[in-house]
N, C-alpha and C positions, 0 to 999 in steps of 0.2 A: 774493307778496315771498319771497325767501329767508329761509330759516330761519338763526338765529345760535346757535352752540354755543360754550361757554368750556372751554379747555384749557391746561393747565400745562405747560411744558417747562423743561429745565435743559440749561445748554451742556454740550456732549460734549468733552472734551480730547483724546482718543484717537481716531483716524480710522483707516480701512483696514477690511480684512474681518476680521481677527482681532478687533478693538476692537468691530465690529459684533455678531460672535457672542457675544463677552462680555456686551454689554448685552442681547441677546436671552435669555441664560442667566439674568441678572439680572430677568427681566420687564420689560425695557424695550423700547421700539421706536427705532430709531436714525431721525433725521430730518435736513432741512436746511431753512433759511429762506433766501431770496433775493427781490431786487427793488428797484427804486427807487436802484439804483445802490450798495446794501450789499454788502459781503463776502458770500459766501455763509458762513454760519454752521452748524456742527455741533450738532446737538441730540439730546435723547433723551425719551420720554414714557412715562410708565405705560401698558404695553399694555392692562390690563382698562379704563383711563379712557378711552382711545381707542376701542376697541371699543363700549364704552358710547355715548359719545358720536356716534357714527356709524349706531347702530341708528335704523332709522326715518326717515332723512334721505337725499337726494341728496346724497353726498359733493363732486361736480364744483361743485354749485350754493350750497353751504351756506358761510356765512361763519364761519369760526373765529377767535375772538379768544384768541389765543395771548398768555399771560403767561410773558415769558422775563426773568429777572432785575429782576423787580418792576415792568415795564412792559408794556403789552398794547398788541398791535397787530392790526389786521384782516388776515386773510389768506383764501386759497384754495388748496384742495388740488389740486396739478396733477399730482399721481401718488400713486398707491398700489400697492405692491407687495405681493403675497402669497404666501406659500410655494406651491409647485408641487403640493404633495400636498394639505396643511392649510390650513384658510381662514384661518391666522394672518397677520397685516399684518407685514411684515418691514421696511420702510421706507416713509417717507411724505416727499414733497416739498411744502413751503410757500411760497406767493407772497405777498408783503406789498402790501396794496392800500391808496389813499388814498380819502377820501370825494369829492374833488372830481376823481379822475380815472378816465377810462372805463378798463373792463377788457374783455378778450376771453375767453370762456369757452362751453363746451359746456352745453347745457340738455338735459335728456331730453324726449322727446316722448311723450305719453301720449293714446291714442286713446279716445273717449268715446262710446258708444251701440252700437246694433247695426245694422248696416246692411240697408237693404231687400232686398239682394241675397241675403242671408244668411238673414233671417227667410222671405221669400215665395218664393225659387226655390232654395233650398238650396247657394248659393255658399259661397266660403270668403274669408274677410278676412284680407289677407297686408300685414303693416307691414314696408315694404322700409328706410325711415330710421327710428333710434329716437332720433337727438338730432341738434340743430343748433346750429351756432356764431353767437355775437351778440356785439354791442359795446355795453355798457351800464355806467351809473353804478352803484358797488356798492349804494346804496340803491333802485335797481330792479330787481336781479338777481330773476328769478322763480324760484320752486322747481321749476316746470317749465311746458311749455307744452302745453295741452290742444287736440285738433281732433276736433270732432264729424264722426261718420262716419255718422250715421242715414241719410241721403239717398241713401247709393252705392248703386247698382244693379250689377248684372252688367256687368263691363267697364269699370265707372266708377274714376276714380283722384283722388286730392287730392295735392297737390305743396306744396313749399316757400313757393311764393308764395300759398298759401291761408291761412299762418299768419298771426297777428295778436298781435304782442308789445308793447305798450305800453311806450314811452320806450327801445326798444331798437332797433339795428339789426343786420338779419339779414343776416349774412356766407356763409351756404351758398347755393350756387347754386338760385336761384328755380325752375328746371326739374326739378329732384330728386324723384324720387315718394317720398312718404312712405307711401301706403296705397293697396291697389287690392283689388278685390273679381274673384276669378277664378271660373269655372265650377267645379261640383263635380266632383271627379276621379272617373274611372270607375274601376271596380274592374278590377284585372286579372286576367286568366285566367291560370293557371299552365298551361304546356306540358306534356303527358303526359311521365312520365318512360319512360326505356327500358324498364323492366320491365313498365308499363303498357301501353306499345306492343307487346310481346311478347305480354301476355297478351290484348290485342285482336286480333293477328295470328294468335295459334295455333288459335281456332275455325275460321278460314279455312283455315288450314291442314289442319286435320282434316277439314273438309269436301271439301278436294280430293282428300286420299287416300282418302276415303270414295267420292267420285266414281270415282276410279279403280281403287277394288277393284269398284265396281258395274260398272264397264265391264269389268274382267277377268271378273268372274262372268258378265255377259252375254256376253261373248266365249266362255266356256267351258259356257255353256248352249247356245249356238248350236252348238259345236263337238260338245258331247253329243249334241244333237240331230241334228245330220248324222252322229255315229258309229254312233247307233242303228240306221238302215237298213242301215249296211255291216255292224254286228254281225249282223244278222238274215239278212242275204246271205251273211255269212261264215258262221253257223252253219248255213243253209239249204244253202249250197254245200259246206260241210264234209262234210254228210251225202251230197249228191248225188254228189260224186265218188267216194265208196264205192260207192254204188249203180251209179254208171256202170261202174266197174272191173268189177264182178260182171256186168254187163249185156253187156259185151263178150266174156266166156267165153261159148263156145259152149254151148248148153244141151245137156245131157248129155255133152259131148265133155271130152276131157283135155286138161291142159296141154302144150303141145308143148313 
């Protein structure tokens, strides 16, 4: 069953952005109440009392007994506006309800248990839908809806049609997935950075240069080996022509 909390509110005479800022400056929260053909009425509440009342409850499915001008009415919170940076509440919309009239509201879905696919196969439980809309009498409003997920294996899913909410009509599409168990996510392997690729390629470049140097060394060695006989011949030949010139001169004769 839905929880019930009590709050007091006072009529707010001034309206508009300026008046709302002044109310917040005084520690108040601007609000409105409407429903059942009544004119929308501007209100203001104590900020601290409102925050305390909403602690530990589901605001959308909690019945608020709102006292205004000495009269208490049952309401539901239709919208809560918060500051974009701070968690402060800056505005609340209340909707008056009657005990004999059904209301439409959204209730949170809570998953219960630990799926088989998570326990035994390392899967991951993914909750896709976190609330469903229902139509129900105020006295039967559930605080929340629980869904058992213990039997889910990898690849299994539960849908809105698997929910059971006593004394309530579910308005959300029955085929909408609420929870599923997906396979374990593989770890992504990071691509090597350009620096790492350069570092890997560098030894190959050095090896190629060394091979080239070795080839040049081998060619030089071959050239040196080939040059050695010529050097010998040149050395021997250098002495031989000198001897040959001497041999051409007639022995004992004079040069003409």
